[in-house]
N, C-alpha and C positions, 0 to 999 in steps of 0.2 A: 802408439809406440813412442818411446822416448825421442827418437829421431824426428818425429813429427811435431814435437812441442816447440812453439815459438820461443826463441831464446830470450827475447826482451821480456816476455812474461815470466819465464823461469827465473831470470836474474832479478826481476822485481819482487817475486815471492821471497827469494833469498834475502834481499835487502830489507824487506819488512820483518823477517824473522831476526836478522842480525840487529836491526835498529829497534825492534820491539814496538814499533808503532808505524802507522801509515804516514804521519806527518814527518817523522824523522827519516823514513825511507825516501820520501819525496825530496827532502833537502839533499840527501846523499846522491840521488839520481838526477837532481836538477830538473824535476818536473813538478806538477801540482799534485796534492794529495788525491784529487779526483782522478787524475791519470793513473796513479798507483792503484787505486781501488778498482778502476775499470780493467786494468791489466790482470789483476788477481781474479776478478769475476770472469774474465774471458778465459783464463786458464782453467778455472773450475768448470766452466761450461764445456770446454774442449775435452776435459778428462771425464766429465760427468760425475764429479765427486766434490764434496766440500773439502778444501785443503787447509783452511785457516779458520780458527775460531776467533771471532772479533771481540776478544776479552782484553783486559788491561792487566798485564801485558798480553799480547797476542799469543796463541798457542796453536800447535800443529795437530791436525788429525793424523791417523796412521797413513792415509794416502799422501797427506802433505809432507810427512817425513820422508817418504820415498822420493818425492820431487826435489826436496831440499838436499838430500844426499847427492842426487844427480847434479843439481845446480852447483853445489860446492866442489864436486869432483871436476865439473866442467870449468869452473872458474880457476881452479888450481892448474889444470892442464893448459888453459889459455895463458895464464901468467907465466908458466914455465916456457911455453913456446915463444912468446913475445920476448922474454928475457934472453933466451938462447939466440934468437934472431937479431937481437939488438934493436928491436922495434918498440919495446914497451918500457915501462918504468923499471928501474934497477932493483926494485923491492917486490917481494911477494909475501902475502900474509898466510901464516899457518895457525889454525885454531887447535888448541890442545887442552884437554881436561886433565887436571892434576890435583891430587889430594893435598891438603894443607901442610901436612908434616913433611912430605917430599919437597914442597915449595920452600919450607923453612930450613931444610937441611941440605940436600944434595942436588936438587934439580936445577936451580937457577945458575950455579956455576957451570953446569953442563952447557946451558944455552949461551952463557957469556963467552965460553971458550970456542964457539963456532966461528969460522972465518967470516969477517965482515963482507968479503967478496961474494958470499952467498946471497946477500941482500934480503935476508928474511926478517919480517916483522912478526912478532908473536902475539897472538890473541889468546891469553891464558884464562881458563875458566876454573875456578877452585870448586871442588866438589869432593865429598867423601869417597874414599877409594872403592867402597861398595856400590857406589851409584854413578861413577864416571862412565861406565859402559853404556848407561842409558842415554847419555849425551851423544855417543856415537850412533846409537840406534835412531835418534831423532835427527841426525844430520847436522847437529849444532857444532860439532868438532870433527876434525879429521883424524885425531889420534888421542890416546888417553893412557895415563898411568892408572891401572885398575887392579882390584883384587880378584877380578873374574878371569879364570883361565879360558873359559869357553869363548871362542871368537864370535863377535857380533857378525851377523850375516854381511858378507862383503868385506870382511876385515881379516887380518892375520893377527895372531897372538904369540908373543914370545915372553918367556919368563925372564924377569929382571933380577930377582933375588928376594930376600926376606928382610923386612924392616922390623927390628926388635923393639919392643916396648917393655918398660919396667914400672912396677907400682912404686911410686915415689911420694915422699912427704918431707916437710921440713923437720928438723930436730925438735923444734918447739911444738909442732903439731903432734909428733910421736909422743912427746912427754905428756901432753895434755889429754890425748884421746886414746892412745894405744898402750900405755904403760901398765894398765890395771889388770891385764890378763892376756891370754893367747890371741894372736892376730885373728883367727877365724871367728872368735867371739866378739872382739872389740870393733873390727873394721866395718861390719855392716851397719853399725849405728853412727859411724863417724861421718862428718861432712865430706862430700866428694866433688871434684871438679869434672864436668862433662863438657865436651866440645860443643855439641848441639844435639837436637832430638834424634839424629841419625846415629849418634855415637853410642855403640853398645860395648865398647872395650872394657869399661869399668865393671859393668854387670857380668860380662864374660869372665873376668878375673875372679869376681866374687863367687860366681857359681862354681868355678873350679876349686876355689879355696874352701868353700863352706858346704857344697853339695845342696844348697838351698836355692830356691827360685824367686823368693820375694824378700825385699829388704826395706827397712825403714831408714830412709836416707834424706839428709839435707843436701840438695843438689844445686850447684852453682854452674850455670851455662856460660861458657866463655869461648866464643867461636873464632879464635885466632890462635895460631900455634904458639907463637912466642909469648903472648899474653896468658895462655893456658899454663905454660911452664912457670911464668912469673907468679901466677896465682898460687900454684903449688909451693913454690919457694917462699912465698909470703905467708904461708900457713893457713890459707883460706880453706883448703881441703887437700885430700890426696888425689892422685890421678895417675893414669898410665901415660908415661912420658917417653918419647923416642929415646933410645939409648944414647944417641949422639948428643942430644940436647941435655940429657941428664949428666953425662960425663963432663960437659962444659960448665956445669954449675958447681962441680966439686963437692965440698962439704956442706953446701947450702941445701942439698937434698940427701935423703936417706932411702936406700933400697929396702922396701918393706919385706920383700920375699925374693932374695937373690936367686933361689932355685926355681922360681916360677915366672920366667919371662913369657911374654906372648909374642910370637912371631907372625907377622902378616905377609904372606907371599904377594909380591907385586908383579904385574905383567904389563907389557907394552902392546897395546892394540892399535892398529892403524888401518886405514882403508887400503884395499888392494888397488893401488894407484901408482902408475909409473911416473913418479915425480922426483927429480933429482934433489930438490930441496927437502922433501919429506924423508927420502932415503938418508940424506946426510944427518938430519936430526935423529932419526932412528938409530944410526950407528953411534952417534955421540951419546945418546941416552943409554944405550947398552953398555958402552965403555964406562960411563960415569957411574951407572948402577953397579957394575962389577967391582969398582973401587970402593963404593960407599955402603953397599948392602951386604948382607950375609949370604 
């Protein structure tokens, strides 16, 4: 049972996962790497399961994910209790997974507006909105902005709103690549900007536009939200740009299909945890999303 697990071993496993190595975990815990290894092995022997794959970086097994979720919940409750009693540090850390476009547009002002008296330190992990929920499952974060409405086991899910994307390009790009014929004919052969290998937004737009499933494309991968928009504005290719970022560029960008935006529903998922800090962040995110999203 979870209550029978030695807390020093549970906390050590969490440190290894957070620091991504036994040596870094040892430095954080002020013990030797050998002591860290012994604690993890003892926890595995106690549970009768392999919890951690000794890869570089380390990775969790399904059983390890269960233990880490427990460890992170325990750590948050401990921080909250010590803070309320005035016995611990004035700060507590919240780990949150957020998609890059939310980070670049509306999410950071939400965090900045939170009262300093809450004493929250944020550990943000950037991930595609279609994959942030997986970080919740693995116990790597306590909350996430995600495109998945189905709550992860042990989590709640609340709709935030829709982030709208538009197919944008620079005027010079339009003149060079798209002026010779209808958009459904010309666009599949034009260079495109893609965020990363998980980004399917451009292909999704093309499928809806052309009803085709394969394209001959020159693809430029640019995995940073602002740089992605910079590349589109510079004429390197066309791409699906968040509406707020597109509007900020003014005449530097042309909307290729004003009647064909793509809306991505976003949800806030968080652990079912009675944490004042997490509750305060959740309320702030909901209000910020209400103002920023559709």
